[in-house]
N, C-alpha and C positions, 0 to 999 in steps of 0.2 A: 549945451554945446559939446561936441565931440572933439577930444584932444588927439585921439589916436584910433586908427582903424586897423584891425588885425586881419590879414589875409589868411583865411582858413582853407584855401583851395589846395595848398601843398602840405604834405605830412611834416610835422614838426619834430618828431622823435618818439621815443617809447615812454609810455605812462603806465605805471603799475597802480591798480586800484585794488585795495585789499578790503574784502567784505567779510564780516564775521562779528563775533561778540566783542572783540577788542584786541589790543596788542598783547595783552598778558597771555603768556603760554605756560603750561605746566610741563616741567622737565622731569623725567624719571631720574632716580639716583644713578642708575646705570649709564644713562645718556650723559649726565653731568660728568661722571667719572671718565667716560670715554673722551669727551671733549677736553677736559683738563689734561688727561694723559697726552692727547694730541698736541696741546699747547706746550708741553714739556719736551717734545721730540727735538732732537738735535736740528738746529737751523730753523725751527718754527718761530714765527712772529705772532704774538698774541693777537694783535689787531687783525691780521689776515685770517687766523683761525676763527675769530669772532665773526668776521665778515662772512666767511664761508658758511657759518651756521646761522646767519641772520640774527645776530645779537650784538650788544654793545661790548666793547673791550672792558668797560668797567664791571659789567656783570661777570665776565670771565675771570677778571682779576679777583673778584669776590669769591668765586668758586675755588680759585687756586689757593687763596688764603684759608678757606675752609678745609681744603685738602691738607695743607700744612699743619693745621690745628688738629687734624684727625677727625673732623666732622664729616668728611667726604672721602670715600675709599676709591682708589683707582683700580682699574682692571689689573689682575695679577700679571698678565703678560706684558703690560705697558707701564709698570711701575718704574720710575727712574732708577737706574742702577747706581750702586754705591761702589766706592773703591774697595777692592778686596784687601783684607788684612794679611800681611805677610809675617809669619812668625819665624824668627830665627833662633836657633839654639847654638851655643858655642861649642867648641871642640869637646868640652867636658859634658855637654848635654844639660839637663835640667839641674844638676848639682851646682853648677856655676851660677845659674840664675837664683837658686835658693840662697847661696852664699852672698850674692850681691843685694839681697833683699827683694825677693820676688814680689810681683805686683806692680812694678814700675813698667811704664810703656814709653816707647820712643816713637814719635810721629815726625815724619820727614815730609815737608812741603816745599817743592821747588828748590831743593838744596838747603833749606833751613831745617834744623833739627830741634824738636821740642821734646823734653823728657818730663814725664809726669809721674810722681810717686803715688802710691796707694793713699787714698784719703784726700786727694787734692780737691779743692772746691771746684765743682763742675762749672759753675757760672764764670768763675775766674778763668778756667781753662778754655771755655768757649770764647771769651773775650780775647784771650791771647791768640787762639787759632784764627779768629777773624782778623786780628791785627796783622798777623803774619801773612794771611792770604791777601789782604789789601795792599801790603807792602811789596808783594811779588807780582 
């Protein structure tokens, strides 16, 4: 018994048929780095970048994680830029810095000032900076 008959006389839409060995593709390290750098561009959306390159967003997030861990290098001209360091000297120059106990740094984030002395625990400083960034 036939429950439903399909009228195939009219076109129904586009169908893509992929023929080949399988879905697995081999990406070169350079291509991975270029795609990851594209995903870090200002205003870029990871899922849109992944769709443009016919891959899943999860795969691209995995590559981004590998890049942060140093396992994948980004092209030199597309590496995300860091904030420049501004070094200030007082009226007395470096002598005043030596008298204050040189080696201390001052970090200003959105109006909040964090001062770190030489020998500060880097893990603790990282946590403090993340907390300040989250609060602003």
